[in-house]
C-alpha positions as CSV (number, residue, x, y, z in Angstrom):
1,X,-3.2,-17.2,-9.1
2,X,-3.3,-20.4,-11.1
3,X,-0.2,-21.6,-9.2
4,X,-1.5,-20.9,-5.7
5,X,-5.2,-21.3,-6.2
6,X,-5.8,-23.6,-9.2
7,X,-9.2,-25.0,-10.3
8,X,-12.8,-24.0,-9.5
9,X,-13.1,-21.7,-6.6
10,X,-9.6,-20.3,-7.0
11,X,-10.7,-16.7,-7.3
12,X,-12.9,-17.0,-4.3
13,X,-10.2,-18.6,-2.3
14,X,-7.7,-15.9,-3.3
15,X,-10.3,-13.2,-2.5
16,X,-10.8,-14.6,0.9
17,X,-7.1,-14.7,1.5
18,X,-6.8,-11.1,0.4
19,X,-9.9,-10.1,2.5
20,X,-11.6,-8.6,-0.6
21,X,-14.8,-9.4,-2.5
22,X,-14.3,-12.0,-5.3
23,X,-15.6,-9.5,-7.9
24,X,-13.0,-7.0,-6.9
25,X,-10.2,-9.5,-7.2
26,X,-11.6,-10.7,-10.6
27,X,-11.5,-7.1,-11.9
28,X,-7.9,-6.8,-10.7
29,X,-6.9,-10.0,-12.4
30,X,-8.6,-9.3,-15.7
31,X,-7.1,-5.8,-15.8
32,X,-10.4,-3.8,-15.6
33,X,-9.4,-2.6,-12.1
34,X,-6.0,-0.9,-11.6
35,X,-4.0,-2.3,-8.7
36,X,-2.9,0.7,-6.6
37,X,0.2,0.9,-4.4
38,X,-1.6,0.1,-1.1
39,X,-3.4,-2.9,-2.5
40,X,-0.2,-4.2,-4.2
41,X,1.6,-4.1,-0.8
42,X,-1.4,-5.7,0.9
43,X,-1.4,-8.5,-1.7
44,X,2.3,-9.1,-1.1
45,X,1.9,-9.2,2.6
46,X,-1.2,-11.5,2.6
47,X,0.4,-13.9,0.1
48,X,3.8,-13.7,1.8
49,X,5.5,-12.5,-1.3
50,X,8.7,-10.4,-1.1
51,X,8.3,-6.7,-0.8
52,X,7.6,-5.1,-4.2
53,X,7.4,-8.5,-5.9
54,X,4.4,-7.3,-7.9
55,X,6.4,-4.4,-9.2
56,X,9.0,-6.7,-10.7
57,X,12.7,-6.6,-9.8
58,X,13.4,-3.8,-7.4
59,X,15.9,-1.1,-8.0
60,X,18.9,-1.1,-5.6
61,X,17.5,1.9,-3.7
62,X,14.2,0.1,-3.1
63,X,15.7,-2.6,-0.8
64,X,13.9,-2.4,2.5
65,X,15.6,-2.0,5.9
66,X,15.0,-4.5,8.7
67,X,12.9,-1.8,10.4
68,X,10.7,-1.3,7.2
69,X,10.2,-5.1,6.9
70,X,9.2,-5.3,10.6
71,X,6.7,-2.5,9.9
72,X,5.2,-4.4,6.9
73,X,5.0,-7.6,8.8
74,X,3.2,-5.9,11.7
75,X,0.8,-4.2,9.2
76,X,0.1,-7.6,7.6
77,X,-1.1,-8.9,10.9
78,X,-3.8,-6.2,11.2
79,X,-7.3,-6.7,9.9
80,X,-8.3,-4.9,6.7
81,X,-10.3,-2.4,8.8
82,X,-7.3,-1.7,11.0
83,X,-5.0,-1.3,8.0
84,X,-7.5,1.2,6.5
85,X,-7.4,3.1,9.8
86,X,-3.6,3.2,9.8
87,X,-3.5,4.3,6.2
88,X,-6.1,7.0,6.8
89,X,-4.1,8.3,9.8
90,X,-0.9,8.4,7.8
91,X,-2.6,10.3,5.0
92,X,-4.0,12.8,7.4
93,X,-0.6,13.3,9.0
94,X,1.0,13.8,5.6
95,X,-1.7,16.3,4.7
96,X,-1.2,18.3,7.9
97,X,2.6,18.2,7.5
98,X,2.3,19.6,3.9
99,X,0.0,22.4,5.1
100,X,2.5,23.4,7.8
101,X,5.5,23.3,5.3
102,X,3.5,25.3,2.8
103,X,2.6,27.9,5.5
104,X,6.3,28.1,6.6
105,X,7.4,28.5,3.0
106,X,5.0,31.4,2.4
107,X,6.1,33.0,5.7
108,X,9.8,32.7,4.7
109,X,9.0,34.1,1.2
110,X,7.1,37.0,2.7
111,X,9.9,37.7,5.3
112,X,12.5,37.6,2.5
113,X,10.4,40.0,0.3
114,X,10.1,42.4,3.3
115,X,13.9,42.7,3.7
């Protein structure tokens, strides 16, 4: 932060760039608020940092494909509200998929027990 947004008003400028309230950014910076996965990726995109930069050096299996990078760039162009909508839809799809898989696993187990 001090490198990109030095001096007075730096936290407010950073908060504006991240599309978050200054108090929220302050809590993240001072460690009283944990930075989650989604917000870490949002920060990297908004600040044009390499993917997973906030996580430190990536493991070899964390290198992103061109398709994944395109997806992240497109996501970064959305407003915070649009990003929240996309994340909400992804979470709902994952929840539904898990429910279907669990149902199928129970059916397979029941069919196997009947044999």
